[in-house]
Backbone of each chain as nested JSON, in Angstrom:
{
  "chains": [
    {"id": "A", "residues": [
      {"number": 1, "name": "MET", "atoms": {"N": [129.861, 103.249, 200.919], "CA": [129.236, 103.396, 199.337], "C": [130.376, 104.03, 198.615]}},
      {"number": 2, "name": "LYS", "atoms": {"N": [130.441, 103.695, 197.365], "CA": [131.378, 104.388, 196.491], "C": [130.631, 104.863, 195.18]}},
      {"number": 3, "name": "ALA", "atoms": {"N": [130.851, 106.08, 194.834], "CA": [130.297, 106.564, 193.678], "C": [131.05, 107.317, 192.637]}},
      {"number": 4, "name": "ARG", "atoms": {"N": [130.808, 107.389, 191.467], "CA": [131.369, 108.186, 190.453], "C": [130.584, 109.098, 189.876]}},
      {"number": 5, "name": "VAL", "atoms": {"N": [131.117, 110.369, 189.983], "CA": [130.39, 111.605, 189.293], "C": [131.273, 112.027, 188.143]}},
      {"number": 6, "name": "THR", "atoms": {"N": [130.47, 112.082, 186.813], "CA": [131.259, 112.552, 185.748], "C": [130.54, 113.867, 185.227]}},
      {"number": 7, "name": "VAL", "atoms": {"N": [131.307, 114.869, 185.203], "CA": [130.85, 116.211, 184.899], "C": [131.48, 116.664, 183.394]}},
      {"number": 8, "name": "THR", "atoms": {"N": [130.594, 116.798, 182.466], "CA": [130.935, 117.247, 181.085], "C": [130.331, 118.513, 180.676]}},
      {"number": 9, "name": "LEU", "atoms": {"N": [130.829, 119.044, 179.61], "CA": [130.334, 120.404, 179.055], "C": [129.177, 119.864, 178.326]}},
      {"number": 10, "name": "LYS", "atoms": {"N": [128.065, 120.859, 178.273], "CA": [126.888, 120.597, 177.503], "C": [127.114, 120.807, 176.132]}},
      {"number": 11, "name": "ASN", "atoms": {"N": [126.384, 120.161, 175.173], "CA": [126.597, 120.263, 173.735], "C": [126.519, 121.739, 173.326]}},
      {"number": 12, "name": "GLY", "atoms": {"N": [127.494, 122.002, 172.439], "CA": [127.292, 123.548, 171.972], "C": [128.249, 124.462, 172.8]}},
      {"number": 13, "name": "VAL", "atoms": {"N": [128.491, 124.039, 173.955], "CA": [129.423, 124.972, 174.746], "C": [130.895, 124.845, 174.353]}},
      {"number": 14, "name": "LEU", "atoms": {"N": [131.58, 125.802, 173.952], "CA": [132.893, 125.747, 173.312], "C": [133.827, 125.254, 174.484]}},
      {"number": 15, "name": "ASP", "atoms": {"N": [134.793, 124.464, 174.043], "CA": [135.593, 123.793, 174.993], "C": [137.079, 124.19, 174.391]}},
      {"number": 16, "name": "PRO", "atoms": {"N": [137.6, 125.291, 174.841], "CA": [138.98, 125.751, 174.346], "C": [140.073, 124.778, 174.918]}},
      {"number": 17, "name": "GLN", "atoms": {"N": [139.874, 124.123, 175.921], "CA": [140.899, 123.3, 176.559], "C": [140.935, 122.041, 175.54]}},
      {"number": 18, "name": "GLY", "atoms": {"N": [139.774, 121.559, 175.26], "CA": [139.623, 120.384, 174.329], "C": [140.4, 120.8, 173.085]}},
      {"number": 19, "name": "LYS", "atoms": {"N": [140.113, 121.967, 172.525], "CA": [140.769, 122.35, 171.358], "C": [142.225, 122.28, 171.51]}},
      {"number": 20, "name": "ALA", "atoms": {"N": [142.739, 122.814, 172.515], "CA": [144.126, 122.964, 172.702], "C": [144.846, 121.456, 172.699]}},
      {"number": 21, "name": "ILE", "atoms": {"N": [144.079, 120.598, 173.493], "CA": [144.508, 119.117, 173.404], "C": [144.506, 118.694, 172.043]}},
      {"number": 22, "name": "GLU", "atoms": {"N": [143.441, 118.984, 171.263], "CA": [143.363, 118.312, 169.994], "C": [144.61, 118.847, 169.068]}},
      {"number": 23, "name": "GLY", "atoms": {"N": [145.017, 120.046, 169.086], "CA": [145.955, 120.607, 168.503], "C": [147.311, 119.975, 168.946]}},
      {"number": 24, "name": "ALA", "atoms": {"N": [147.447, 119.982, 170.18], "CA": [148.836, 119.376, 170.721], "C": [148.82, 117.788, 170.455]}},
      {"number": 25, "name": "LEU", "atoms": {"N": [147.865, 117.147, 170.345], "CA": [147.846, 115.68, 169.916], "C": [148.253, 115.641, 168.401]}},
      {"number": 26, "name": "ALA", "atoms": {"N": [147.79, 116.498, 167.551], "CA": [148.149, 116.558, 166.202], "C": [149.691, 116.805, 166.096]}},
      {"number": 27, "name": "SER", "atoms": {"N": [150.112, 117.811, 166.855], "CA": [151.441, 118.23, 166.618], "C": [152.487, 117.058, 167.236]}},
      {"number": 28, "name": "LEU", "atoms": {"N": [151.877, 116.35, 168.079], "CA": [152.595, 115.241, 168.701], "C": [152.691, 113.955, 167.706]}},
      {"number": 29, "name": "GLY", "atoms": {"N": [151.88, 114.081, 166.675], "CA": [151.905, 113.044, 165.719], "C": [150.865, 111.991, 165.995]}},
      {"number": 30, "name": "VAL", "atoms": {"N": [149.941, 112.149, 166.891], "CA": [148.896, 111.192, 167.093], "C": [147.851, 111.235, 166.211]}},
      {"number": 31, "name": "PRO", "atoms": {"N": [147.626, 110.095, 165.213], "CA": [146.891, 110.039, 164.172], "C": [145.417, 109.998, 164.37]}},
      {"number": 32, "name": "GLY", "atoms": {"N": [144.505, 110.577, 163.563], "CA": [143.098, 110.404, 163.481], "C": [142.15, 111.009, 164.645]}},
      {"number": 33, "name": "VAL", "atoms": {"N": [142.839, 112.067, 165.27], "CA": [142.051, 112.625, 166.482], "C": [141.098, 113.668, 165.833]}},
      {"number": 34, "name": "ALA", "atoms": {"N": [139.885, 113.727, 165.796], "CA": [139.138, 114.713, 164.845], "C": [138.451, 115.594, 166.033]}},
      {"number": 35, "name": "GLY", "atoms": {"N": [138.525, 115.246, 167.347], "CA": [137.721, 116.318, 168.257], "C": [138.043, 115.809, 169.791]}},
      {"number": 36, "name": "VAL", "atoms": {"N": [138.38, 116.65, 170.675], "CA": [138.456, 116.321, 172.13], "C": [137.724, 117.286, 172.855]}},
      {"number": 37, "name": "ARG", "atoms": {"N": [136.76, 116.632, 173.944], "CA": [136.211, 117.489, 175.019], "C": [136.446, 116.929, 176.21]}},
      {"number": 38, "name": "GLN", "atoms": {"N": [137.151, 117.874, 177.156], "CA": [137.531, 117.404, 178.326], "C": [136.429, 117.599, 179.465]}},
      {"number": 39, "name": "GLY", "atoms": {"N": [136.35, 116.727, 180.43], "CA": [135.48, 116.852, 181.565], "C": [136.212, 116.397, 182.818]}},
      {"number": 40, "name": "LYS", "atoms": {"N": [135.39, 116.531, 183.794], "CA": [135.952, 116.018, 185.211], "C": [135.256, 114.77, 185.758]}},
      {"number": 41, "name": "VAL", "atoms": {"N": [135.943, 114.079, 186.546], "CA": [135.288, 112.805, 186.998], "C": [135.885, 112.864, 188.663]}},
      {"number": 42, "name": "PHE", "atoms": {"N": [134.844, 112.452, 189.432], "CA": [134.977, 112.582, 191.02], "C": [134.689, 111.075, 191.415]}},
      {"number": 43, "name": "ASP", "atoms": {"N": [135.654, 110.481, 192.146], "CA": [135.384, 109.232, 192.915], "C": [135.081, 109.601, 194.224]}},
      {"number": 44, "name": "ILE", "atoms": {"N": [133.884, 109.102, 194.725], "CA": [133.555, 109.971, 195.966], "C": [133.044, 108.616, 196.884]}},
      {"number": 45, "name": "ASP", "atoms": {"N": [133.757, 108.523, 198.041], "CA": [133.209, 107.657, 199.271], "C": [132.246, 108.394, 200.029]}},
      {"number": 46, "name": "LEU", "atoms": {"N": [131.208, 107.492, 200.37], "CA": [130.067, 108.051, 201.067], "C": [129.872, 107.096, 202.386]}},
      {"number": 47, "name": "THR", "atoms": {"N": [129.418, 107.817, 203.347], "CA": [129.033, 107.062, 204.739], "C": [127.604, 106.422, 204.656]}},
      {"number": 48, "name": "HIS", "atoms": {"N": [126.773, 106.781, 203.6], "CA": [125.472, 106.45, 203.512], "C": [125.362, 104.996, 203.14]}},
      {"number": 49, "name": "SER", "atoms": {"N": [124.408, 104.331, 203.709], "CA": [124.164, 102.946, 203.448], "C": [122.945, 102.705, 202.458]}},
      {"number": 50, "name": "GLN", "atoms": {"N": [122.283, 103.665, 202.342], "CA": [120.994, 103.763, 201.409], "C": [121.322, 104.409, 200.205]}},
      {"number": 51, "name": "ALA", "atoms": {"N": [120.936, 103.671, 199.105], "CA": [121.41, 104.246, 197.752], "C": [120.48, 105.477, 197.728]}},
      {"number": 52, "name": "GLY", "atoms": {"N": [119.431, 105.71, 198.023], "CA": [118.35, 106.923, 197.98], "C": [119.109, 108.059, 198.634]}},
      {"number": 53, "name": "GLU", "atoms": {"N": [119.673, 107.887, 199.804], "CA": [120.309, 108.984, 200.61], "C": [121.56, 109.368, 199.856]}},
      {"number": 54, "name": "ALA", "atoms": {"N": [122.244, 108.453, 199.501], "CA": [123.545, 108.67, 198.766], "C": [123.283, 109.44, 197.507]}},
      {"number": 55, "name": "GLU", "atoms": {"N": [122.255, 109.013, 196.744], "CA": [122.005, 109.91, 195.441], "C": [121.541, 111.306, 195.783]}},
      {"number": 56, "name": "ALA", "atoms": {"N": [120.912, 111.478, 196.875], "CA": [120.452, 112.819, 197.136], "C": [121.582, 113.7, 197.613]}},
      {"number": 57, "name": "ALA", "atoms": {"N": [122.505, 113.111, 198.423], "CA": [123.741, 113.707, 198.827], "C": [124.553, 114.216, 197.613]}},
      {"number": 58, "name": "LEU", "atoms": {"N": [124.55, 113.161, 196.583], "CA": [125.625, 113.555, 195.501], "C": [124.946, 114.424, 194.605]}},
      {"number": 59, "name": "LYS", "atoms": {"N": [123.656, 114.497, 194.309], "CA": [122.88, 115.424, 193.668], "C": [123.149, 116.927, 194.185]}},
      {"number": 60, "name": "GLU", "atoms": {"N": [123.008, 116.949, 195.585], "CA": [123.396, 118.258, 196.245], "C": [124.641, 118.644, 196.057]}},
      {"number": 61, "name": "ALA", "atoms": {"N": [125.714, 117.713, 196.015], "CA": [127.19, 118.046, 195.957], "C": [127.345, 118.594, 194.603]}},
      {"number": 62, "name": "CYS", "atoms": {"N": [126.659, 118.025, 193.506], "CA": [126.863, 118.466, 192.142], "C": [126.241, 119.787, 191.904]}},
      {"number": 63, "name": "GLU", "atoms": {"N": [124.762, 119.995, 192.456], "CA": [124.355, 121.207, 192.149], "C": [125.052, 122.502, 192.98]}},
      {"number": 64, "name": "LYS", "atoms": {"N": [125.676, 122.099, 194.229], "CA": [126.317, 123.197, 194.774], "C": [127.747, 123.544, 194.573]}},
      {"number": 65, "name": "LEU", "atoms": {"N": [128.432, 122.427, 194.122], "CA": [129.808, 122.528, 194.023], "C": [130.54, 121.941, 192.686]}},
      {"number": 66, "name": "LEU", "atoms": {"N": [130.205, 120.644, 192.468], "CA": [130.936, 119.832, 191.485], "C": [130.713, 120.319, 190.041]}},
      {"number": 67, "name": "ALA", "atoms": {"N": [129.475, 120.615, 189.847], "CA": [129.236, 121.216, 188.595], "C": [128.558, 122.516, 188.417]}},
      {"number": 68, "name": "ASN", "atoms": {"N": [129.062, 123.133, 187.153], "CA": [128.354, 124.561, 186.862], "C": [127.225, 124.035, 185.911]}},
      {"number": 69, "name": "THR", "atoms": {"N": [126.116, 124.128, 186.515], "CA": [124.897, 123.528, 185.763], "C": [124.45, 124.404, 184.709]}},
      {"number": 70, "name": "VAL", "atoms": {"N": [125.1, 125.647, 184.526], "CA": [124.552, 126.485, 183.454], "C": [125.224, 125.875, 182.204]}},
      {"number": 71, "name": "ILE", "atoms": {"N": [126.415, 125.639, 182.324], "CA": [127.238, 124.92, 181.079], "C": [127.607, 123.466, 181.071]}},
      {"number": 72, "name": "GLU", "atoms": {"N": [127.317, 122.815, 182.382], "CA": [127.69, 121.496, 182.458], "C": [126.542, 120.668, 182.844]}},
      {"number": 73, "name": "ASN", "atoms": {"N": [126.833, 119.39, 182.35], "CA": [125.88, 118.064, 182.828], "C": [126.712, 117.297, 183.732]}},
      {"number": 74, "name": "TYR", "atoms": {"N": [125.918, 116.695, 184.629], "CA": [126.696, 115.738, 185.418], "C": [125.831, 114.346, 185.439]}},
      {"number": 75, "name": "ARG", "atoms": {"N": [126.474, 113.342, 185.703], "CA": [126.144, 111.999, 185.693], "C": [126.505, 111.268, 187.113]}},
      {"number": 76, "name": "ILE", "atoms": {"N": [125.476, 110.614, 187.868], "CA": [125.899, 110.178, 189.013], "C": [125.797, 108.482, 188.779]}},
      {"number": 77, "name": "GLU", "atoms": {"N": [126.814, 107.82, 189.177], "CA": [126.835, 106.378, 189.055], "C": [127.256, 105.722, 190.659]}},
      {"number": 78, "name": "LEU", "atoms": {"N": [126.293, 104.994, 191.243], "CA": [126.678, 104.372, 192.463], "C": [127.429, 103.19, 191.986]}},
      {"number": 79, "name": "VAL", "atoms": {"N": [128.647, 103.065, 192.511], "CA": [129.581, 102.022, 192.177], "C": [129.376, 100.778, 193.102]}},
      {"number": 80, "name": "ALA", "atoms": {"N": [129.483, 100.99, 194.465], "CA": [129.419, 99.825, 195.347], "C": [128.929, 100.332, 196.599]}}
    ]},
    {"id": "B", "residues": [
      {"number": 1, "name": "MET", "atoms": {"N": [134.452, 107.261, 164.855], "CA": [134.432, 106.41, 166.041], "C": [134.635, 107.278, 167.339]}},
      {"number": 2, "name": "LYS", "atoms": {"N": [133.888, 107.027, 168.393], "CA": [133.954, 107.876, 169.591], "C": [134.523, 107.088, 170.67]}},
      {"number": 3, "name": "ALA", "atoms": {"N": [135.159, 107.872, 171.466], "CA": [135.864, 106.963, 172.643], "C": [135.921, 107.952, 173.919]}},
      {"number": 4, "name": "ARG", "atoms": {"N": [135.931, 107.342, 175.018], "CA": [136.356, 108.116, 176.289], "C": [137.287, 107.605, 177.108]}},
      {"number": 5, "name": "VAL", "atoms": {"N": [138.17, 108.52, 177.273], "CA": [139.489, 108.168, 178.112], "C": [139.268, 108.706, 179.501]}},
      {"number": 6, "name": "THR", "atoms": {"N": [139.371, 107.836, 180.554], "CA": [139.216, 108.436, 181.968], "C": [140.608, 108.315, 182.603]}},
      {"number": 7, "name": "VAL", "atoms": {"N": [141.063, 109.553, 183.155], "CA": [142.382, 109.458, 183.709], "C": [142.263, 109.668, 185.24]}},
      {"number": 8, "name": "THR", "atoms": {"N": [142.741, 108.834, 186.15], "CA": [142.633, 109.053, 187.667], "C": [143.948, 108.819, 188.309]}},
      {"number": 9, "name": "LEU", "atoms": {"N": [144.058, 109.439, 189.488], "CA": [145.346, 109.282, 190.201], "C": [145.555, 107.829, 190.588]}},
      {"number": 10, "name": "LYS", "atoms": {"N": [146.666, 107.258, 190.56], "CA": [147.024, 106.03, 191.223], "C": [146.755, 105.885, 192.775]}},
      {"number": 11, "name": "ASN", "atoms": {"N": [146.467, 104.802, 193.326], "CA": [146.157, 104.71, 194.706], "C": [147.3, 105.044, 195.423]}},
      {"number": 12, "name": "GLY", "atoms": {"N": [147.17, 105.705, 196.632], "CA": [148.279, 106.288, 197.271], "C": [148.94, 107.404, 196.938]}},
      {"number": 13, "name": "VAL", "atoms": {"N": [148.504, 108.025, 195.843], "CA": [148.997, 109.295, 195.477], "C": [148.02, 110.417, 196.086]}},
      {"number": 14, "name": "LEU", "atoms": {"N": [148.787, 111.362, 196.703], "CA": [147.866, 112.332, 197.587], "C": [147.06, 113.241, 196.541]}},
      {"number": 15, "name": "ASP", "atoms": {"N": [145.899, 113.494, 196.959], "CA": [145.203, 114.276, 195.985], "C": [144.535, 115.657, 196.676]}},
      {"number": 16, "name": "PRO", "atoms": {"N": [145.452, 116.566, 196.825], "CA": [145.123, 117.861, 197.522], "C": [143.61, 118.499, 197.001]}},
      {"number": 17, "name": "GLN", "atoms": {"N": [143.531, 118.365, 195.669], "CA": [142.214, 118.973, 195.103], "C": [141.179, 118.119, 195.583]}},
      {"number": 18, "name": "GLY", "atoms": {"N": [141.151, 116.74, 195.612], "CA": [140.006, 116.145, 196.258], "C": [139.838, 116.432, 197.689]}},
      {"number": 19, "name": "LYS", "atoms": {"N": [140.851, 116.748, 198.311], "CA": [140.97, 116.907, 199.944], "C": [140.1, 118.283, 200.089]}},
      {"number": 20, "name": "ALA", "atoms": {"N": [140.506, 119.184, 199.09], "CA": [139.844, 120.672, 199.215], "C": [138.349, 120.526, 198.809]}},
      {"number": 21, "name": "ILE", "atoms": {"N": [138.003, 119.614, 197.962], "CA": [136.51, 119.399, 197.606], "C": [135.818, 118.783, 198.666]}},
      {"number": 22, "name": "GLU", "atoms": {"N": [136.395, 117.923, 199.422], "CA": [135.855, 117.189, 200.334], "C": [135.524, 118.134, 201.431]}},
      {"number": 23, "name": "GLY", "atoms": {"N": [136.451, 119.143, 201.885], "CA": [136.37, 120.069, 202.789], "C": [135.188, 121.142, 202.424]}},
      {"number": 24, "name": "ALA", "atoms": {"N": [135.06, 121.492, 201.186], "CA": [134.305, 122.285, 200.709], "C": [132.679, 121.795, 201.019]}},
      {"number": 25, "name": "LEU", "atoms": {"N": [132.579, 120.547, 200.59], "CA": [131.285, 119.889, 200.571], "C": [130.935, 119.741, 202.18]}},
      {"number": 26, "name": "ALA", "atoms": {"N": [131.786, 119.601, 202.932], "CA": [131.425, 119.491, 204.459], "C": [130.997, 120.865, 204.683]}},
      {"number": 27, "name": "SER", "atoms": {"N": [131.593, 121.927, 204.323], "CA": [131.344, 123.213, 204.808], "C": [129.927, 123.794, 204.204]}},
      {"number": 28, "name": "LEU", "atoms": {"N": [129.596, 123.003, 203.037], "CA": [128.414, 123.561, 202.322], "C": [127.278, 122.711, 202.918]}},
      {"number": 29, "name": "GLY", "atoms": {"N": [127.581, 121.802, 203.814], "CA": [126.479, 121.026, 204.472], "C": [126.076, 119.86, 203.698]}},
      {"number": 30, "name": "VAL", "atoms": {"N": [126.889, 119.487, 202.854], "CA": [126.506, 118.203, 202.086], "C": [126.847, 117.026, 202.924]}},
      {"number": 31, "name": "PRO", "atoms": {"N": [125.751, 116.026, 203.27], "CA": [125.975, 114.984, 204.293], "C": [126.855, 113.767, 203.854]}},
      {"number": 32, "name": "GLY", "atoms": {"N": [127.482, 113.192, 204.654], "CA": [128.091, 111.797, 204.39], "C": [129.104, 111.564, 203.249]}},
      {"number": 33, "name": "VAL", "atoms": {"N": [129.954, 112.564, 203.134], "CA": [131.013, 112.536, 202.052], "C": [132.357, 112.265, 202.887]}},
      {"number": 34, "name": "ALA", "atoms": {"N": [132.818, 111.116, 202.757], "CA": [133.947, 110.718, 203.45], "C": [135.244, 110.683, 202.667]}},
      {"number": 35, "name": "GLY", "atoms": {"N": [135.248, 110.865, 201.335], "CA": [136.384, 111.094, 200.594], "C": [136.261, 111.432, 199.116]}},
      {"number": 36, "name": "VAL", "atoms": {"N": [137.105, 112.112, 198.694], "CA": [136.945, 112.752, 197.119], "C": [138.105, 112.545, 196.454]}},
      {"number": 37, "name": "ARG", "atoms": {"N": [138.158, 111.815, 195.236], "CA": [139.334, 111.943, 194.514], "C": [138.999, 112.391, 193.029]}},
      {"number": 38, "name": "GLN", "atoms": {"N": [139.692, 113.511, 192.543], "CA": [139.271, 114.0, 191.277], "C": [140.082, 113.478, 190.091]}},
      {"number": 39, "name": "GLY", "atoms": {"N": [139.482, 113.417, 188.918], "CA": [140.237, 112.822, 187.711], "C": [139.701, 113.661, 186.561]}},
      {"number": 40, "name": "LYS", "atoms": {"N": [140.26, 113.26, 185.283], "CA": [139.886, 113.797, 184.001], "C": [139.1, 112.778, 183.133]}},
      {"number": 41, "name": "VAL", "atoms": {"N": [138.304, 113.283, 182.316], "CA": [137.657, 112.593, 181.242], "C": [137.776, 113.206, 179.937]}},
      {"number": 42, "name": "PHE", "atoms": {"N": [138.053, 112.462, 178.972], "CA": [138.354, 113.053, 177.716], "C": [137.255, 112.311, 176.701]}},
      {"number": 43, "name": "ASP", "atoms": {"N": [136.403, 112.986, 176.065], "CA": [135.486, 112.599, 174.923], "C": [136.176, 112.84, 173.616]}},
      {"number": 44, "name": "ILE", "atoms": {"N": [136.555, 111.759, 173.033], "CA": [137.342, 111.937, 171.742], "C": [136.661, 111.307, 170.567]}},
      {"number": 45, "name": "ASP", "atoms": {"N": [136.564, 112.243, 169.491], "CA": [136.326, 111.638, 168.153], "C": [137.308, 111.494, 167.29]}},
      {"number": 46, "name": "LEU", "atoms": {"N": [137.226, 110.173, 166.675], "CA": [138.357, 109.631, 165.979], "C": [137.855, 109.295, 164.438]}},
      {"number": 47, "name": "THR", "atoms": {"N": [138.893, 109.587, 163.509], "CA": [138.527, 109.108, 162.225], "C": [138.783, 107.773, 161.957]}},
      {"number": 48, "name": "HIS", "atoms": {"N": [139.197, 106.895, 162.721], "CA": [139.482, 105.59, 162.627], "C": [138.291, 104.812, 162.288]}},
      {"number": 49, "name": "SER", "atoms": {"N": [138.3, 103.502, 161.44], "CA": [137.167, 102.908, 161.521], "C": [137.327, 101.588, 162.154]}},
      {"number": 50, "name": "GLN", "atoms": {"N": [138.672, 101.204, 162.409], "CA": [139.032, 100.141, 163.037], "C": [139.294, 100.105, 164.422]}},
      {"number": 51, "name": "ALA", "atoms": {"N": [138.781, 99.281, 165.281], "CA": [138.976, 99.584, 166.735], "C": [140.224, 99.449, 167.06]}},
      {"number": 52, "name": "GLY", "atoms": {"N": [140.977, 98.496, 166.537], "CA": [142.479, 98.389, 166.884], "C": [143.384, 99.453, 166.579]}},
      {"number": 53, "name": "GLU", "atoms": {"N": [142.968, 100.152, 165.443], "CA": [143.818, 101.254, 165.161], "C": [143.391, 102.395, 166.196]}},
      {"number": 54, "name": "ALA", "atoms": {"N": [142.041, 102.614, 166.546], "CA": [141.727, 103.611, 167.327], "C": [142.252, 103.556, 168.707]}},
      {"number": 55, "name": "GLU", "atoms": {"N": [142.291, 102.273, 169.233], "CA": [142.787, 101.985, 170.677], "C": [144.337, 102.332, 170.547]}},
      {"number": 56, "name": "ALA", "atoms": {"N": [145.125, 102.03, 169.527], "CA": [146.499, 102.319, 169.359], "C": [146.671, 103.692, 169.406]}},
      {"number": 57, "name": "ALA", "atoms": {"N": [146.002, 104.489, 168.637], "CA": [146.115, 106.013, 168.642], "C": [145.779, 106.551, 170.179]}},
      {"number": 58, "name": "LEU", "atoms": {"N": [144.778, 106.066, 170.82], "CA": [144.283, 106.534, 172.166], "C": [145.437, 106.353, 173.066]}},
      {"number": 59, "name": "LYS", "atoms": {"N": [146.027, 105.118, 173.042], "CA": [147.083, 104.711, 173.964], "C": [148.215, 105.71, 173.78]}},
      {"number": 60, "name": "GLU", "atoms": {"N": [148.576, 105.863, 172.618], "CA": [149.645, 106.764, 172.095], "C": [149.293, 108.171, 172.949]}},
      {"number": 61, "name": "ALA", "atoms": {"N": [148.125, 108.631, 172.672], "CA": [147.605, 109.992, 173.023], "C": [147.799, 109.92, 174.614]}},
      {"number": 62, "name": "CYS", "atoms": {"N": [147.365, 108.983, 175.23], "CA": [147.528, 108.779, 176.915], "C": [148.874, 108.808, 177.008]}},
      {"number": 63, "name": "GLU", "atoms": {"N": [149.804, 108.064, 176.639], "CA": [151.094, 107.996, 176.896], "C": [151.929, 109.096, 176.727]}},
      {"number": 64, "name": "LYS", "atoms": {"N": [151.644, 110.091, 175.591], "CA": [152.215, 111.174, 175.458], "C": [151.689, 112.532, 176.137]}},
      {"number": 65, "name": "LEU", "atoms": {"N": [150.352, 112.374, 176.08], "CA": [149.914, 113.889, 176.559], "C": [148.795, 113.7, 177.826]}},
      {"number": 66, "name": "LEU", "atoms": {"N": [147.834, 112.852, 177.591], "CA": [146.675, 113.005, 178.545], "C": [146.876, 112.37, 179.846]}},
      {"number": 67, "name": "ALA", "atoms": {"N": [147.804, 111.731, 180.023], "CA": [147.977, 111.086, 181.301], "C": [149.504, 111.277, 181.756]}},
      {"number": 68, "name": "ASN", "atoms": {"N": [149.761, 111.44, 182.997], "CA": [151.184, 111.381, 183.573], "C": [151.219, 110.052, 184.162]}},
      {"number": 69, "name": "THR", "atoms": {"N": [151.732, 109.173, 183.454], "CA": [151.849, 107.806, 183.736], "C": [152.641, 107.492, 184.979]}},
      {"number": 70, "name": "VAL", "atoms": {"N": [153.438, 108.375, 185.621], "CA": [154.076, 108.099, 186.839], "C": [152.917, 108.09, 187.932]}},
      {"number": 71, "name": "ILE", "atoms": {"N": [152.145, 108.98, 187.91], "CA": [151.071, 109.011, 189.12], "C": [149.751, 108.787, 188.516]}},
      {"number": 72, "name": "GLU", "atoms": {"N": [149.506, 108.754, 187.452], "CA": [148.101, 108.455, 186.843], "C": [147.906, 107.161, 186.103]}},
      {"number": 73, "name": "ASN", "atoms": {"N": [146.636, 106.609, 186.219], "CA": [146.231, 105.45, 185.534], "C": [145.187, 106.069, 184.323]}},
      {"number": 74, "name": "TYR", "atoms": {"N": [145.136, 105.431, 183.245], "CA": [144.208, 105.868, 182.403], "C": [143.249, 104.547, 181.827]}},
      {"number": 75, "name": "ARG", "atoms": {"N": [142.128, 104.887, 181.558], "CA": [141.323, 103.712, 180.958], "C": [140.764, 104.078, 179.732]}},
      {"number": 76, "name": "ILE", "atoms": {"N": [140.69, 103.303, 178.558], "CA": [140.34, 103.652, 177.36], "C": [138.738, 102.888, 177.042]}},
      {"number": 77, "name": "GLU", "atoms": {"N": [137.81, 103.589, 176.65], "CA": [136.59, 102.939, 176.363], "C": [136.185, 103.225, 174.923]}},
      {"number": 78, "name": "LEU", "atoms": {"N": [136.032, 102.56, 174.086], "CA": [135.582, 102.804, 172.66], "C": [133.856, 102.806, 172.772]}},
      {"number": 79, "name": "VAL", "atoms": {"N": [133.373, 103.923, 172.521], "CA": [132.069, 104.141, 172.665], "C": [131.155, 103.716, 171.511]}},
      {"number": 80, "name": "ALA", "atoms": {"N": [131.416, 104.28, 170.334], "CA": [130.758, 103.882, 169.12], "C": [131.461, 103.996, 167.92]}}
    ]}
  ]
}
């Protein structure tokens, strides 16, 4: 089974990396960029065959490692 | 207008970071993880009102900065 986990900063949390990218795009002459926020995406292969088991394992992975739940949100999508 | 750009490694490109995460998840006792590949996601606010203009600006942003097109793929999604 395959899954995608997307980890993004919670609203209100300052994103210096996003600000840096925003500034760089402006200096590179890319028009119309008003804001950038960067996050992470994980494409995960799982040996589980049951969706429930897979989601439980992914939730555990996010809580333990993939996301800093104090400042980040995570979203789990089972792909196939 | 809002957009999401997802940047992932091309198939066949080694992902040491993904391997490290995979190993860490195993040592943390998260069951059934057979493979992890990490990528980046950018949530971008644009001042464009036309989808065509927005996509052109995002493509330029990816080609110039957000993605290393030698080893990475990028996908552009206009959100709203």
